[in-house]
N, C-alpha and C positions, 0 to 999 in steps of 0.2 A: 270145564262146558262145551273147549276147545279139542278133546280126547274123546268128546261122543261126538263132535261134530263128525271130525274125520271121518272116525266107528261109521258110523249110520253110512255119507258118502262114501266108503271103500266101498260095503257090501250093496252098496246100489250097485255098482260101477265091478266090480268087481264078481259077484255072484248073478248079479240080474235082483235082487233081492227088492219086495216092495215096500213100502215103506215103514211103515210098522212089522215085516217081519227086520227090515235095516234095525228102527232102534230094541228092538227083544234083545239083536244079536250081540248089538253093540252094549250094552244092555248085564247078559250077563256074563260075557270076556270083559266088561273092561272092574269088572266087580268083583272076576274070577271067580262065579258061584258051581259055575259049572255047571247049567245045565243043556241038555239036548239039543243040539244042533237044530236051523231050523227046515234041514238040506244038508246032507254029507257036503264038506265042501271041499274043492279042488284046491289041487297044488296050494296055487298062487290066494283063495283060501287060506290056507292053514298057517303059512307064510304072513300072509298079512294081520291076520289073529294072534304069533306069538307077539309082533312086534306091538300089536295094542295093549295084549296085556304084560308085554313088559315098560312100556310106556306109563300103560296105570299103574302101574306099581311103586314110577322114576316121582310121579304129581304126589299120588299116598306119601312115598316117605318123606321129599320136601316137605309138605302140609306138614306131615307129622312134629317133621323135627323144630318146622318153626315156631308151632303152636308150643313143645316142647321150651324150646329157648327163648320163647314168649312169659312163658309159665315160672322158667327159673329166673328172669332175669325182672319178675314182679315180686316174686321172693323174694331174693337178693334184694329187693330194690326194697318191700318195708323191710325186710331182717333190718337196711342198713338206717333208715327212718328209724327204728326204734331203734337202733342201738342210739341215736344222733339224743333220738327225746330221754333215754337212760341218764346219757354223757353230759344233756341240759340239765335235766331234774336235779340232779348231784351238785348242781353246784345256785339251785334258786336257794337265795334268802334276799328279806324285806320283801318280804311278793305278802299277798293274804288269800287266804281259804275260804274258797266262798259255800257251804257244803246247802245241797238243793241247787239244782238249777231249775225247777220249775217258772211259772210267772214271777215271780218275787228278783228269784237268782239272775232270767238273764237279765233284767234292767238291768240290778248293782254291777250284773258284773261290761255292762252297752257301758253302764258310766264308769266304771273304771277302768276301762277301757279308757273312752274317753284323756282317760286326766294320764295316760301313758303307763296303769299297773303293774306290774306282774301280778300276775291269777293263778291259780290254781281250783281250780273245781271236782267237787264229791259228788257222787253222785251214783243212789245202786241200779238206774236204767243202763241195763246196756247199749243200749239203739242210741240214746243223749248222748254214750260216750259215743259211740264208735261213727253216731257221723258227724259227730263236729272233732274229729280227729287231726284233720288237716286246721283247725282253724288256730289262731297263734296262742289261745289260754291253753293251757295246762290240763286236762282232761281227769279223773281218774276213777273208777269204779270201786263202787265198796262204798262198807256200810264207817259212816261218818261220827258213831256214837262210839266206838269203838277205838283201842291205843295205839296201834296197828297201824288203823290207816292216818288215823293223824301226822303221825311221826312220819309213813313215806310220799305223803303232803306236805316234809320238813314244814310242821312248826313251833319245833327247837327254835328253826330261823327267820321266823315268820315276823312281820309284823303285825295283822290284824286278822280276826276270824270272826265273817262275816253271817254267821247258821241261818236259814230263810225257809227252813224244812216245811211240811206243812199240817203237821202235828208237832203241838206245845212237849209234849213225853218229849218226841226225842230230838228235841234244839234243847232241851235242859237235859240230859244228859251228854253233848254232843258241848253243854258249858263247861261240862261240870269235867268233863273230862280231858278238856281244850284246858281247863282250869290249873287241874292234878297236873300238865305236862311243860307248862309252865306260866304262874304265875303271873305275870309278869304282859304277857297279851293283852293288845288290846281287843278284844269282846263284844259282839251285837246279834240283841241275836231277833230273832220276829215273832211275835206272841198274839194271840187268836184273844184273850179275854184281859182284865185285872187280876186275874187270879192267880194266874198263866206269868206274867208278868210280878205279883211277886216274891212267886219261887224263884224264877232267873236272876231275881234282884238279890237273893242272898243266895243261889246258885255261886254270884263269881263274877256277874253283866255287867259289863258297864257301862250298858244305851239298850234301850228296846225302842223296841217299835214295832205298834201296831197298825198297818194297814188303815183297817176303816176305822179307827181314828181320825187318822192324819188323811185319809178318801174325804174320810166326814168336816176336817175341819176346811180345808181346800177348799170342794165347794162348798159350804158355807160363803164361805168368803171371795167368790167370784159370784155369790146374789150381792150380799152389803156394798164388797167393793171393790167391784172388778176390776179395776184403774190398777190399786193396787197389785193384782194380779199380776196383769198387763206390766207395770211398771217392772214386778219384780224379776218375772220371764225373762226377761227386756237384763239383766245385769245378771243372771244366774250364777251357780257354780258349777255350770260344764265348765269342759274345758274350752270342749267347742266357742261357747260364744265368743264378741268382739271384745265384750267386757266380763269383768269376772270375779266373785267376790272371795278374797283366797285367807285362808290360814298364817300365816306363820307365825314358826317357836324360833322367839330369844334365847338362849340356853347364858352365852354370856356374852355381856355386851362389850365396844372399843370403850380406852376408861374417854373420851374424849365427849363421846354419846350420857355414858350413865351418869341419871340424876337430873339429867341438864329437863327441861319444858319441853311439849314440842314448838311456843312461837321463839324458841331458841334458836332451837334443834329448822326449822321450818326446811319438815321434807317436803310438805308437798307441792313446795314449791323449787323443791329442788327435783323434786324426779318426778311430778302428777300423777301418784298416786296419795288415796287416799284413808284413811286411819278411820274407820266407822269406830270401833267400840274394842277392846281388850281386857283380857284374863289375868290377874298378877296371879302371885307368886300363891297367897293363901287361899287358891279359887274362882276372889270374886271376879264378877266384868264391871263394866265401864263402859258403857252404851255415850258412843258420839262425845268421845273425850276434849273435853276444855284445854284452852293455848296454852293454863300451868298445870296442866295434866304432867308429873315426872315419866321417866323410860325408866324401866330397874333389868336388874336379868330376872329370865327363868318369866319374862311375859311372852302372852300368848297375842303375838294383833292380827284384829281382820282390817283385811286391804279391800278396799275397790281399789278396782281400775283396769288400765290393759293390760296385756301379757308383760310389755315393755315396760313400763309403770313400773310392775311389779317386783320382774325383774332390775330396775332400776334403782327399787329403796331394797330391796334387801343385799346388792351392792352395795349400798351408805350404809346402811348399820353390821355388815362386818369387815369396812373397813375401817385405817387406821388415820385416817386426816380429816 
């Protein structure tokens, strides 16, 4: 703009052009198009025109160099980020693979993030992967039913896989592929009907969730027992809640705890956390265990309390005194 303004003023002052002619001469000179002059230039006008052309070329060269530099920096940054992601991907372990980033998958990822879990998302949509590249969650574009895609998602070192694809047949293929790659992987699948649920269980899925069934049961409970629903929402399992319901897996207890009844251990008084249920090594559940219930190895405890209270309980269960 400065070059154009100088050119217009120069041609008006030196050659006494009117405004339209001055603009015309400035444009064809600055752009080096080379159309004919409005009228023959004086020597002073020719010198001014040469200076204007050189200045225009200099400005153009500067902007081109800045654009090229910016483009190179962007590309280098993209390459560096990509390299960093690849380096990070190689270290993925004890993570959760989520197949499908639709409405269910998106909610799953949100909940897992609230618990601080490492998540890998696989989706066929190129737009979904590109639009979420800056997220802390690792997004991968591809078909989750194939061996190669699951291997790229480090399924060998993953602890769980959740498949929430809209098509039950695709979920079945994911389960079969995942189970063949890692026999002890915890697999959870979405299903739309009971027939698919049976097939998924035969294929080796650990848990099946039917959104319609869960949603219908929740809505019915909101009508019949609304206060219960509201109460449960206050002590939900969300990582953001002040009071949480959490699962604690005890593989090996300290000697002073093994086989002792709850009334003798006084865990509630010592930590503030309340054990509302447990699952034995045999798979049997005990809801609201009595004071005489004994604590044993390979129990899963269902604990209600604040983050600090649950942490205190974990420390007691691992201590030797």
